[in-house]
PDB file of N, CA, C and O in Angstrom:
ATOM      1  N   MET A   1     162.953  83.305  52.951  1.00  0.00           N
ATOM      2  CA  MET A   1     164.050  84.247  52.940  1.00  0.00           C
ATOM      3  C   MET A   1     165.370  83.488  52.974  1.00  0.00           C
ATOM      4  O   MET A   1     165.504  82.413  53.560  1.00  0.00           O
ATOM      5  N   ASP A   2     166.288  84.087  52.341  1.00  0.00           N
ATOM      6  CA  ASP A   2     167.620  83.499  52.252  1.00  0.00           C
ATOM      7  C   ASP A   2     168.397  83.828  53.531  1.00  0.00           C
ATOM      8  O   ASP A   2     168.073  84.801  54.212  1.00  0.00           O
ATOM      9  N   ILE A   3     169.401  83.042  53.860  1.00  0.00           N
ATOM     10  CA  ILE A   3     170.211  83.259  55.058  1.00  0.00           C
ATOM     11  C   ILE A   3     170.983  84.571  54.979  1.00  0.00           C
ATOM     12  O   ILE A   3     171.209  85.215  56.003  1.00  0.00           O
ATOM     13  N   VAL A   4     171.390  84.978  53.776  1.00  0.00           N
ATOM     14  CA  VAL A   4     172.122  86.236  53.594  1.00  0.00           C
ATOM     15  C   VAL A   4     171.204  87.404  53.899  1.00  0.00           C
ATOM     16  O   VAL A   4     171.612  88.345  54.579  1.00  0.00           O
ATOM     17  N   GLN A   5     169.972  87.363  53.413  1.00  0.00           N
ATOM     18  CA  GLN A   5     169.013  88.433  53.676  1.00  0.00           C
ATOM     19  C   GLN A   5     168.704  88.537  55.167  1.00  0.00           C
ATOM     20  O   GLN A   5     168.628  89.637  55.714  1.00  0.00           O
ATOM     21  N   LEU A   6     168.527  87.402  55.815  1.00  0.00           N
ATOM     22  CA  LEU A   6     168.239  87.380  57.249  1.00  0.00           C
ATOM     23  C   LEU A   6     169.412  87.955  58.049  1.00  0.00           C
ATOM     24  O   LEU A   6     169.203  88.694  59.011  1.00  0.00           O
ATOM     25  N   THR A   7     170.627  87.622  57.659  1.00  0.00           N
ATOM     26  CA  THR A   7     171.815  88.149  58.331  1.00  0.00           C
ATOM     27  C   THR A   7     171.907  89.659  58.151  1.00  0.00           C
ATOM     28  O   THR A   7     172.218  90.374  59.104  1.00  0.00           O
ATOM     29  N   ILE A   8     171.646  90.148  56.965  1.00  0.00           N
ATOM     30  CA  ILE A   8     171.693  91.588  56.694  1.00  0.00           C
ATOM     31  C   ILE A   8     170.629  92.313  57.518  1.00  0.00           C
ATOM     32  O   ILE A   8     170.900  93.392  58.045  1.00  0.00           O
ATOM     33  N   ILE A   9     169.444  91.755  57.640  1.00  0.00           N
ATOM     34  CA  ILE A   9     168.374  92.378  58.427  1.00  0.00           C
ATOM     35  C   ILE A   9     168.754  92.427  59.911  1.00  0.00           C
ATOM     36  O   ILE A   9     168.560  93.446  60.573  1.00  0.00           O
ATOM     37  N   ILE A  10     169.294  91.323  60.426  1.00  0.00           N
ATOM     38  CA  ILE A  10     169.688  91.278  61.839  1.00  0.00           C
ATOM     39  C   ILE A  10     170.812  92.276  62.113  1.00  0.00           C
ATOM     40  O   ILE A  10     170.778  92.992  63.113  1.00  0.00           O
ATOM     41  N   ILE A  11     171.801  92.323  61.233  1.00  0.00           N
ATOM     42  CA  ILE A  11     172.908  93.265  61.405  1.00  0.00           C
ATOM     43  C   ILE A  11     172.397  94.698  61.327  1.00  0.00           C
ATOM     44  O   ILE A  11     172.854  95.557  62.081  1.00  0.00           O
ATOM     45  N   SER A  12     171.458  94.967  60.430  1.00  0.00           N
ATOM     46  CA  SER A  12     170.893  96.310  60.307  1.00  0.00           C
ATOM     47  C   SER A  12     170.154  96.715  61.581  1.00  0.00           C
ATOM     48  O   SER A  12     170.276  97.851  62.038  1.00  0.00           O
ATOM     49  N   ILE A  13     169.386  95.785  62.151  1.00  0.00           N
ATOM     50  CA  ILE A  13     168.647  96.077  63.386  1.00  0.00           C
ATOM     51  C   ILE A  13     169.616  96.333  64.537  1.00  0.00           C
ATOM     52  O   ILE A  13     169.433  97.275  65.308  1.00  0.00           O
ATOM     53  N   VAL A  14     170.647  95.495  64.654  1.00  0.00           N
ATOM     54  CA  VAL A  14     171.629  95.664  65.735  1.00  0.00           C
ATOM     55  C   VAL A  14     172.358  96.994  65.586  1.00  0.00           C
ATOM     56  O   VAL A  14     172.544  97.713  66.568  1.00  0.00           O
ATOM     57  N   LEU A  15     172.769  97.322  64.375  1.00  0.00           N
ATOM     58  CA  LEU A  15     173.463  98.593  64.156  1.00  0.00           C
ATOM     59  C   LEU A  15     172.553  99.785  64.440  1.00  0.00           C
ATOM     60  O   LEU A  15     172.996 100.790  64.994  1.00  0.00           O
ATOM     61  N   THR A  16     171.291  99.672  64.064  1.00  0.00           N
ATOM     62  CA  THR A  16     170.331 100.741  64.343  1.00  0.00           C
ATOM     63  C   THR A  16     170.180 100.944  65.842  1.00  0.00           C
ATOM     64  O   THR A  16     170.167 102.078  66.322  1.00  0.00           O
ATOM     65  N   LEU A  17     170.067  99.859  66.572  1.00  0.00           N
ATOM     66  CA  LEU A  17     169.944  99.949  68.031  1.00  0.00           C
ATOM     67  C   LEU A  17     171.207 100.569  68.645  1.00  0.00           C
ATOM     68  O   LEU A  17     171.102 101.385  69.561  1.00  0.00           O
ATOM     69  N   LEU A  18     172.383 100.200  68.162  1.00  0.00           N
ATOM     70  CA  LEU A  18     173.624 100.769  68.666  1.00  0.00           C
ATOM     71  C   LEU A  18     173.702 102.273  68.399  1.00  0.00           C
ATOM     72  O   LEU A  18     174.133 103.044  69.257  1.00  0.00           O
ATOM     73  N   VAL A  19     173.284 102.676  67.210  1.00  0.00           N
ATOM     74  CA  VAL A  19     173.305 104.102  66.878  1.00  0.00           C
ATOM     75  C   VAL A  19     172.336 104.869  67.770  1.00  0.00           C
ATOM     76  O   VAL A  19     172.646 105.979  68.203  1.00  0.00           O
ATOM     77  N   VAL A  20     171.176 104.301  68.047  1.00  0.00           N
ATOM     78  CA  VAL A  20     170.205 104.959  68.927  1.00  0.00           C
ATOM     79  C   VAL A  20     170.765 105.076  70.340  1.00  0.00           C
ATOM     80  O   VAL A  20     170.652 106.131  70.964  1.00  0.00           O
ATOM     81  N   VAL A  21     171.365 104.005  70.849  1.00  0.00           N
ATOM     82  CA  VAL A  21     171.943 104.040  72.194  1.00  0.00           C
ATOM     83  C   VAL A  21     173.064 105.065  72.262  1.00  0.00           C
ATOM     84  O   VAL A  21     173.147 105.825  73.227  1.00  0.00           O
ATOM     85  N   LEU A  22     173.923 105.096  71.257  1.00  0.00           N
ATOM     86  CA  LEU A  22     174.995 106.086  71.229  1.00  0.00           C
ATOM     87  C   LEU A  22     174.444 107.516  71.157  1.00  0.00           C
ATOM     88  O   LEU A  22     174.988 108.426  71.782  1.00  0.00           O
ATOM     89  N   GLY A  23     173.387 107.704  70.407  1.00  0.00           N
ATOM     90  CA  GLY A  23     172.761 109.027  70.320  1.00  0.00           C
ATOM     91  C   GLY A  23     172.224 109.477  71.667  1.00  0.00           C
ATOM     92  O   GLY A  23     172.369 110.642  72.036  1.00  0.00           O
ATOM     93  N   VAL A  24     171.608 108.566  72.404  1.00  0.00           N
ATOM     94  CA  VAL A  24     171.095 108.901  73.733  1.00  0.00           C
ATOM     95  C   VAL A  24     172.251 109.238  74.670  1.00  0.00           C
ATOM     96  O   VAL A  24     172.159 110.187  75.450  1.00  0.00           O
ATOM     97  N   GLN A  25     173.331 108.473  74.600  1.00  0.00           N
ATOM     98  CA  GLN A  25     174.493 108.750  75.442  1.00  0.00           C
ATOM     99  C   GLN A  25     175.099 110.114  75.109  1.00  0.00           C
ATOM    100  O   GLN A  25     175.471 110.861  76.015  1.00  0.00           O
ATOM    101  N   VAL A  26     175.200 110.439  73.847  1.00  0.00           N
ATOM    102  CA  VAL A  26     175.711 111.759  73.444  1.00  0.00           C
ATOM    103  C   VAL A  26     174.797 112.854  73.966  1.00  0.00           C
ATOM    104  O   VAL A  26     175.271 113.906  74.393  1.00  0.00           O
ATOM    105  N   TRP A  27     173.501 112.619  73.938  1.00  0.00           N
ATOM    106  CA  TRP A  27     172.531 113.587  74.460  1.00  0.00           C
ATOM    107  C   TRP A  27     172.795 113.845  75.946  1.00  0.00           C
ATOM    108  O   TRP A  27     172.815 114.998  76.379  1.00  0.00           O
ATOM    109  N   PHE A  28     172.997 112.781  76.726  1.00  0.00           N
ATOM    110  CA  PHE A  28     173.255 112.943  78.151  1.00  0.00           C
ATOM    111  C   PHE A  28     174.594 113.647  78.407  1.00  0.00           C
ATOM    112  O   PHE A  28     174.705 114.463  79.321  1.00  0.00           O
ATOM    113  N   ILE A  29     175.586 113.332  77.609  1.00  0.00           N
ATOM    114  CA  ILE A  29     176.887 113.989  77.758  1.00  0.00           C
ATOM    115  C   ILE A  29     176.759 115.480  77.471  1.00  0.00           C
ATOM    116  O   ILE A  29     177.303 116.300  78.210  1.00  0.00           O
ATOM    117  N   LEU A  30     176.056 115.836  76.418  1.00  0.00           N
ATOM    118  CA  LEU A  30     175.868 117.251  76.094  1.00  0.00           C
ATOM    119  C   LEU A  30     175.068 117.971  77.177  1.00  0.00           C
ATOM    120  O   LEU A  30     175.331 119.136  77.476  1.00  0.00           O
ATOM    121  N   LYS A  31     174.095 117.278  77.764  1.00  0.00           N
ATOM    122  CA  LYS A  31     173.302 117.858  78.849  1.00  0.00           C
ATOM    123  C   LYS A  31     174.193 118.131  80.063  1.00  0.00           C
ATOM    124  O   LYS A  31     174.080 119.184  80.690  1.00  0.00           O
ATOM    125  N   GLU A  32     175.072 117.193  80.393  1.00  0.00           N
ATOM    126  CA  GLU A  32     176.007 117.382  81.505  1.00  0.00           C
ATOM    127  C   GLU A  32     176.978 118.521  81.222  1.00  0.00           C
ATOM    128  O   GLU A  32     177.294 119.307  82.115  1.00  0.00           O
ATOM    129  N   MET A  33     177.446 118.610  79.994  1.00  0.00           N
ATOM    130  CA  MET A  33     178.350 119.706  79.627  1.00  0.00           C
ATOM    131  C   MET A  33     177.648 121.052  79.777  1.00  0.00           C
ATOM    132  O   MET A  33     178.252 122.026  80.226  1.00  0.00           O
ATOM    133  N   ARG A  34     176.397 121.101  79.408  1.00  0.00           N
ATOM    134  CA  ARG A  34     175.628 122.343  79.526  1.00  0.00           C
ATOM    135  C   ARG A  34     175.514 122.750  80.990  1.00  0.00           C
ATOM    136  O   ARG A  34     175.702 123.921  81.322  1.00  0.00           O
ATOM    137  N   LEU A  35     175.208 121.794  81.870  1.00  0.00           N
ATOM    138  CA  LEU A  35     175.106 122.102  83.290  1.00  0.00           C
ATOM    139  C   LEU A  35     176.455 122.544  83.857  1.00  0.00           C
ATOM    140  O   LEU A  35     176.523 123.468  84.667  1.00  0.00           O
ATOM    141  N   SER A  36     177.515 121.885  83.430  1.00  0.00           N
ATOM    142  CA  SER A  36     178.855 122.262  83.896  1.00  0.00           C
ATOM    143  C   SER A  36     179.217 123.664  83.437  1.00  0.00           C
ATOM    144  O   SER A  36     179.778 124.440  84.211  1.00  0.00           O
ATOM    145  N   LEU A  37     178.910 123.998  82.202  1.00  0.00           N
ATOM    146  CA  LEU A  37     179.202 125.338  81.693  1.00  0.00           C
ATOM    147  C   LEU A  37     178.388 126.404  82.423  1.00  0.00           C
ATOM    148  O   LEU A  37     178.878 127.509  82.654  1.00  0.00           O
ATOM    149  N   GLN A  38     177.144 126.077  82.788  1.00  0.00           N
ATOM    150  CA  GLN A  38     176.339 127.023  83.550  1.00  0.00           C
ATOM    151  C   GLN A  38     176.952 127.264  84.928  1.00  0.00           C
ATOM    152  O   GLN A  38     176.969 128.396  85.412  1.00  0.00           O
ATOM    153  N   LYS A  39     177.457 126.196  85.563  1.00  0.00           N
ATOM    154  CA  LYS A  39     178.093 126.355  86.870  1.00  0.00           C
ATOM    155  C   LYS A  39     179.372 127.175  86.755  1.00  0.00           C
ATOM    156  O   LYS A  39     179.645 128.024  87.603  1.00  0.00           O
ATOM    157  N   ILE A  40     180.152 126.924  85.715  1.00  0.00           N
ATOM    158  CA  ILE A  40     181.387 127.689  85.504  1.00  0.00           C
ATOM    159  C   ILE A  40     181.057 129.162  85.266  1.00  0.00           C
ATOM    160  O   ILE A  40     181.750 130.046  85.770  1.00  0.00           O
ATOM    161  N   ASN A  41     180.010 129.421  84.507  1.00  0.00           N
ATOM    162  CA  ASN A  41     179.590 130.796  84.242  1.00  0.00           C
ATOM    163  C   ASN A  41     179.195 131.498  85.532  1.00  0.00           C
ATOM    164  O   ASN A  41     179.549 132.658  85.743  1.00  0.00           O
ATOM    165  N   LYS A  42     178.463 130.800  86.396  1.00  0.00           N
ATOM    166  CA  LYS A  42     178.060 131.382  87.677  1.00  0.00           C
ATOM    167  C   LYS A  42     179.276 131.663  88.546  1.00  0.00           C
ATOM    168  O   LYS A  42     179.344 132.700  89.205  1.00  0.00           O
ATOM    169  N   MET A  43     180.240 130.741  88.551  1.00  0.00           N
ATOM    170  CA  MET A  43     181.464 130.959  89.327  1.00  0.00           C
ATOM    171  C   MET A  43     182.221 132.177  88.820  1.00  0.00           C
ATOM    172  O   MET A  43     182.734 132.962  89.618  1.00  0.00           O
ATOM    173  N   LEU A  44     182.297 132.345  87.502  1.00  0.00           N
ATOM    174  CA  LEU A  44     182.993 133.494  86.929  1.00  0.00           C
ATOM    175  C   LEU A  44     182.279 134.802  87.258  1.00  0.00           C
ATOM    176  O   LEU A  44     182.926 135.819  87.508  1.00  0.00           O
ATOM    177  N   GLU A  45     180.946 134.775  87.259  1.00  0.00           N
ATOM    178  CA  GLU A  45     180.200 135.974  87.633  1.00  0.00           C
ATOM    179  C   GLU A  45     180.449 136.336  89.090  1.00  0.00           C
ATOM    180  O   GLU A  45     180.645 137.506  89.419  1.00  0.00           O
ATOM    181  N   ASP A  46     180.443 135.325  89.970  1.00  0.00           N
ATOM    182  CA  ASP A  46     180.727 135.576  91.381  1.00  0.00           C
ATOM    183  C   ASP A  46     182.139 136.095  91.563  1.00  0.00           C
ATOM    184  O   ASP A  46     182.372 136.990  92.375  1.00  0.00           O
ATOM    185  N   PHE A  47     183.090 135.541  90.812  1.00  0.00           N
ATOM    186  CA  PHE A  47     184.473 136.005  90.881  1.00  0.00           C
ATOM    187  C   PHE A  47     184.569 137.454  90.428  1.00  0.00           C
ATOM    188  O   PHE A  47     185.338 138.234  90.990  1.00  0.00           O
ATOM    189  N   GLY A  48     183.798 137.811  89.424  1.00  0.00           N
ATOM    190  CA  GLY A  48     183.775 139.203  88.960  1.00  0.00           C
ATOM    191  C   GLY A  48     183.243 140.144  90.027  1.00  0.00           C
ATOM    192  O   GLY A  48     183.749 141.255  90.191  1.00  0.00           O
ATOM    193  N   LYS A  49     182.220 139.699  90.753  1.00  0.00           N
ATOM    194  CA  LYS A  49     181.687 140.524  91.843  1.00  0.00           C
ATOM    195  C   LYS A  49     182.723 140.696  92.944  1.00  0.00           C
ATOM    196  O   LYS A  49     182.881 141.790  93.487  1.00  0.00           O
ATOM    197  N   VAL A  50     183.430 139.618  93.275  1.00  0.00           N
ATOM    198  CA  VAL A  50     184.443 139.684  94.331  1.00  0.00           C
ATOM    199  C   VAL A  50     185.571 140.622  93.921  1.00  0.00           C
ATOM    200  O   VAL A  50     185.998 141.460  94.714  1.00  0.00           O
ATOM    201  N   THR A  51     186.055 140.488  92.697  1.00  0.00           N
ATOM    202  CA  THR A  51     187.147 141.361  92.263  1.00  0.00           C
ATOM    203  C   THR A  51     186.685 142.813  92.189  1.00  0.00           C
ATOM    204  O   THR A  51     187.470 143.729  92.436  1.00  0.00           O
ATOM    205  N   GLY A  52     185.420 143.025  91.851  1.00  0.00           N
ATOM    206  CA  GLY A  52     184.894 144.388  91.832  1.00  0.00           C
ATOM    207  C   GLY A  52     184.879 144.997  93.221  1.00  0.00           C
ATOM    208  O   GLY A  52     185.242 146.159  93.401  1.00  0.00           O
ATOM    209  N   SER A  53     184.456 144.207  94.208  1.00  0.00           N
ATOM    210  CA  SER A  53     184.422 144.732  95.573  1.00  0.00           C
ATOM    211  C   SER A  53     185.830 144.935  96.112  1.00  0.00           C
ATOM    212  O   SER A  53     186.071 145.888  96.853  1.00  0.00           O
ATOM    213  N   VAL A  54     186.770 144.056  95.754  1.00  0.00           N
ATOM    214  CA  VAL A  54     188.165 144.234  96.176  1.00  0.00           C
ATOM    215  C   VAL A  54     188.746 145.487  95.516  1.00  0.00           C
ATOM    216  O   VAL A  54     189.442 146.268  96.165  1.00  0.00           O
ATOM    217  N   GLY A  55     188.463 145.670  94.248  1.00  0.00           N
ATOM    218  CA  GLY A  55     188.938 146.863  93.546  1.00  0.00           C
ATOM    219  C   GLY A  55     188.378 148.132  94.151  1.00  0.00           C
ATOM    220  O   GLY A  55     189.073 149.143  94.246  1.00  0.00           O
ATOM    221  N   GLU A  56     187.118 148.079  94.559  1.00  0.00           N
ATOM    222  CA  GLU A  56     186.506 149.244  95.199  1.00  0.00           C
ATOM    223  C   GLU A  56     187.192 149.538  96.534  1.00  0.00           C
ATOM    224  O   GLU A  56     187.424 150.697  96.879  1.00  0.00           O
ATOM    225  N   GLY A  57     187.516 148.477  97.282  1.00  0.00           N
ATOM    226  CA  GLY A  57     188.222 148.665  98.551  1.00  0.00           C
ATOM    227  C   GLY A  57     189.599 149.270  98.350  1.00  0.00           C
ATOM    228  O   GLY A  57     190.012 150.155  99.099  1.00  0.00           O
ATOM    229  N   VAL A  58     190.305 148.792  97.339  1.00  0.00           N
ATOM    230  CA  VAL A  58     191.629 149.345  97.038  1.00  0.00           C
ATOM    231  C   VAL A  58     191.507 150.802  96.618  1.00  0.00           C
ATOM    232  O   VAL A  58     192.342 151.629  96.984  1.00  0.00           O
ATOM    233  N   SER A  59     190.484 151.115  95.859  1.00  0.00           N
ATOM    234  CA  SER A  59     190.260 152.501  95.433  1.00  0.00           C
ATOM    235  C   SER A  59     189.984 153.390  96.650  1.00  0.00           C
ATOM    236  O   SER A  59     190.504 154.501  96.744  1.00  0.00           O
ATOM    237  N   ASN A  60     189.167 152.893  97.575  1.00  0.00           N
ATOM    238  CA  ASN A  60     188.883 153.663  98.784  1.00  0.00           C
ATOM    239  C   ASN A  60     190.157 153.841  99.617  1.00  0.00           C
ATOM    240  O   ASN A  60     190.390 154.913 100.176  1.00  0.00           O
ATOM    241  N   LEU A  61     190.968 152.803  99.698  1.00  0.00           N
ATOM    242  CA  LEU A  61     192.225 152.887 100.430  1.00  0.00           C
ATOM    243  C   LEU A  61     193.156 153.901  99.773  1.00  0.00           C
ATOM    244  O   LEU A  61     193.853 154.644 100.464  1.00  0.00           O
ATOM    245  N   SER A  62     193.171 153.935  98.456  1.00  0.00           N
ATOM    246  CA  SER A  62     193.991 154.913  97.731  1.00  0.00           C
ATOM    247  C   SER A  62     193.515 156.329  98.040  1.00  0.00           C
ATOM    248  O   SER A  62     194.327 157.235  98.226  1.00  0.00           O
ATOM    249  N   GLY A  63     192.206 156.515  98.095  1.00  0.00           N
ATOM    250  CA  GLY A  63     191.661 157.824  98.451  1.00  0.00           C
ATOM    251  C   GLY A  63     192.048 158.223  99.871  1.00  0.00           C
ATOM    252  O   GLY A  63     192.357 159.385 100.134  1.00  0.00           O
ATOM    253  N   LEU A  64     192.031 157.256 100.781  1.00  0.00           N
ATOM    254  CA  LEU A  64     192.425 157.524 102.160  1.00  0.00           C
ATOM    255  C   LEU A  64     193.887 157.935 102.237  1.00  0.00           C
ATOM    256  O   LEU A  64     194.232 158.882 102.943  1.00  0.00           O
ATOM    257  N   VAL A  65     194.742 157.227 101.515  1.00  0.00           N
ATOM    258  CA  VAL A  65     196.175 157.537 101.518  1.00  0.00           C
ATOM    259  C   VAL A  65     196.422 158.920 100.930  1.00  0.00           C
ATOM    260  O   VAL A  65     197.221 159.687 101.468  1.00  0.00           O
ATOM    261  N   SER A  66     195.746 159.244  99.837  1.00  0.00           N
ATOM    262  CA  SER A  66     195.944 160.575  99.243  1.00  0.00           C
ATOM    263  C   SER A  66     195.400 161.659 100.166  1.00  0.00           C
ATOM    264  O   SER A  66     195.958 162.755 100.212  1.00  0.00           O
ATOM    265  N   GLY A  67     194.337 161.384 100.893  1.00  0.00           N
ATOM    266  CA  GLY A  67     193.824 162.347 101.873  1.00  0.00           C
ATOM    267  C   GLY A  67     194.798 162.559 103.008  1.00  0.00           C
ATOM    268  O   GLY A  67     195.004 163.686 103.458  1.00  0.00           O
ATOM    269  N   MET A  68     195.402 161.472 103.473  1.00  0.00           N
ATOM    270  CA  MET A  68     196.397 161.595 104.535  1.00  0.00           C
ATOM    271  C   MET A  68     197.611 162.388 104.053  1.00  0.00           C
ATOM    272  O   MET A  68     198.183 163.186 104.795  1.00  0.00           O
ATOM    273  N   LYS A  69     197.990 162.154 102.800  1.00  0.00           N
ATOM    274  CA  LYS A  69     199.111 162.886 102.212  1.00  0.00           C
ATOM    275  C   LYS A  69     198.807 164.385 102.183  1.00  0.00           C
ATOM    276  O   LYS A  69     199.651 165.209 102.535  1.00  0.00           O
ATOM    277  N   ALA A  70     197.596 164.719 101.761  1.00  0.00           N
ATOM    278  CA  ALA A  70     197.209 166.129 101.696  1.00  0.00           C
ATOM    279  C   ALA A  70     197.197 166.729 103.095  1.00  0.00           C
ATOM    280  O   ALA A  70     197.638 167.862 103.289  1.00  0.00           O
ATOM    281  N   GLY A  71     196.698 165.979 104.065  1.00  0.00           N
ATOM    282  CA  GLY A  71     196.680 166.476 105.450  1.00  0.00           C
ATOM    283  C   GLY A  71     198.082 166.683 105.985  1.00  0.00           C
ATOM    284  O   GLY A  71     198.350 167.682 106.651  1.00  0.00           O
ATOM    285  N   LEU A  72     198.973 165.759 105.704  1.00  0.00           N
ATOM    286  CA  LEU A  72     200.358 165.910 106.167  1.00  0.00           C
ATOM    287  C   LEU A  72     201.052 167.077 105.488  1.00  0.00           C
ATOM    288  O   LEU A  72     201.873 167.757 106.103  1.00  0.00           O
ATOM    289  N   SER A  73     200.729 167.311 104.232  1.00  0.00           N
ATOM    290  CA  SER A  73     201.347 168.448 103.542  1.00  0.00           C
ATOM    291  C   SER A  73     200.864 169.767 104.152  1.00  0.00           C
ATOM    292  O   SER A  73     201.631 170.729 104.209  1.00  0.00           O
ATOM    293  N   VAL A  74     199.621 169.830 104.604  1.00  0.00           N
ATOM    294  CA  VAL A  74     199.114 171.038 105.269  1.00  0.00           C
ATOM    295  C   VAL A  74     199.853 171.245 106.577  1.00  0.00           C
ATOM    296  O   VAL A  74     200.261 172.361 106.898  1.00  0.00           O
ATOM    297  N   PHE A  75     200.028 170.146 107.346  1.00  0.00           N
ATOM    298  CA  PHE A  75     200.743 170.265 108.617  1.00  0.00           C
ATOM    299  C   PHE A  75     202.197 170.673 108.410  1.00  0.00           C
ATOM    300  O   PHE A  75     202.740 171.480 109.164  1.00  0.00           O
ATOM    301  N   SER A  76     202.824 170.102 107.373  1.00  0.00           N
ATOM    302  CA  SER A  76     204.219 170.476 107.115  1.00  0.00           C
ATOM    303  C   SER A  76     204.313 171.933 106.680  1.00  0.00           C
ATOM    304  O   SER A  76     205.299 172.599 106.995  1.00  0.00           O
ATOM    305  N   ALA A  77     203.312 172.445 105.964  1.00  0.00           N
ATOM    306  CA  ALA A  77     203.313 173.856 105.569  1.00  0.00           C
ATOM    307  C   ALA A  77     203.194 174.744 106.802  1.00  0.00           C
ATOM    308  O   ALA A  77     203.871 175.770 106.883  1.00  0.00           O
ATOM    309  N   PHE A  78     202.342 174.371 107.772  1.00  0.00           N
ATOM    310  CA  PHE A  78     202.222 175.145 109.008  1.00  0.00           C
ATOM    311  C   PHE A  78     203.517 175.072 109.803  1.00  0.00           C
ATOM    312  O   PHE A  78     203.927 176.061 110.412  1.00  0.00           O
ATOM    313  N   ARG A  79     204.162 173.918 109.805  1.00  0.00           N
ATOM    314  CA  ARG A  79     205.400 173.756 110.557  1.00  0.00           C
ATOM    315  C   ARG A  79     206.505 174.615 109.946  1.00  0.00           C
ATOM    316  O   ARG A  79     207.276 175.243 110.671  1.00  0.00           O
ATOM    317  N   LYS A  80     206.582 174.643 108.624  1.00  0.00           N
ATOM    318  CA  LYS A  80     207.584 175.482 107.958  1.00  0.00           C
ATOM    319  C   LYS A  80     207.328 176.958 108.247  1.00  0.00           C
ATOM    320  O   LYS A  80     208.266 177.731 108.442  1.00  0.00           O
ATOM    321  N   ARG A  81     206.068 177.339 108.274  1.00  0.00           N
ATOM    322  CA  ARG A  81     205.701 178.715 108.549  1.00  0.00           C
ATOM    323  C   ARG A  81     206.080 179.073 109.995  1.00  0.00           C
ATOM    324  O   ARG A  81     206.550 180.176 110.273  1.00  0.00           O
ATOM    325  N   GLY A  82     205.862 178.111 110.909  1.00  0.00           N
ATOM    326  CA  GLY A  82     206.223 178.339 112.306  1.00  0.00           C
ATOM    327  C   GLY A  82     207.714 178.463 112.498  1.00  0.00           C
ATOM    328  O   GLY A  82     208.160 179.243 113.339  1.00  0.00           O
ATOM    329  N   GLU A  83     208.493 177.722 111.749  1.00  0.00           N
ATOM    330  CA  GLU A  83     209.952 177.796 111.853  1.00  0.00           C
ATOM    331  C   GLU A  83     210.461 179.137 111.319  1.00  0.00           C
ATOM    332  O   GLU A  83     211.443 179.670 111.834  1.00  0.00           O
ATOM    333  N   LYS A  84     209.812 179.681 110.303  1.00  0.00           N
ATOM    334  CA  LYS A  84     210.210 180.978 109.753  1.00  0.00           C
ATOM    335  C   LYS A  84     209.923 182.103 110.724  1.00  0.00           C
ATOM    336  O   LYS A  84     210.675 183.075 110.799  1.00  0.00           O
ATOM    337  N   ASP A  85     208.814 181.970 111.483  1.00  0.00           N
ATOM    338  CA  ASP A  85     208.437 183.004 112.444  1.00  0.00           C
ATOM    339  C   ASP A  85     209.424 183.070 113.593  1.00  0.00           C
ATOM    340  O   ASP A  85     209.611 184.157 114.139  1.00  0.00           O
ATOM    341  N   GLU A  86     210.046 182.023 113.985  1.00  0.00           N
ATOM    342  CA  GLU A  86     210.950 182.014 115.133  1.00  0.00           C
ATOM    343  C   GLU A  86     212.251 182.567 114.772  1.00  0.00           C
ATOM    344  O   GLU A  86     213.146 182.640 115.614  1.00  0.00           O
TER     345      GLU A  86
END
């Protein structure tokens, strides 16, 4: 074999090995990205549950306030009626 052919074969083998190593590294990076995205997705789902429960609490508080308003309006109506009677 000629020295040029031997050099081309060695360079081809080295480049092939580098491409394989890079492919494995890309595989691991993509695997890590997948795990990170799954964790982010879980965090977003938990955040959605928290905001839902907070929204429900605010809704209940709004109902309480409107109930108190209705109760106060009934009392004010009785008070106005009592003032008219006197």
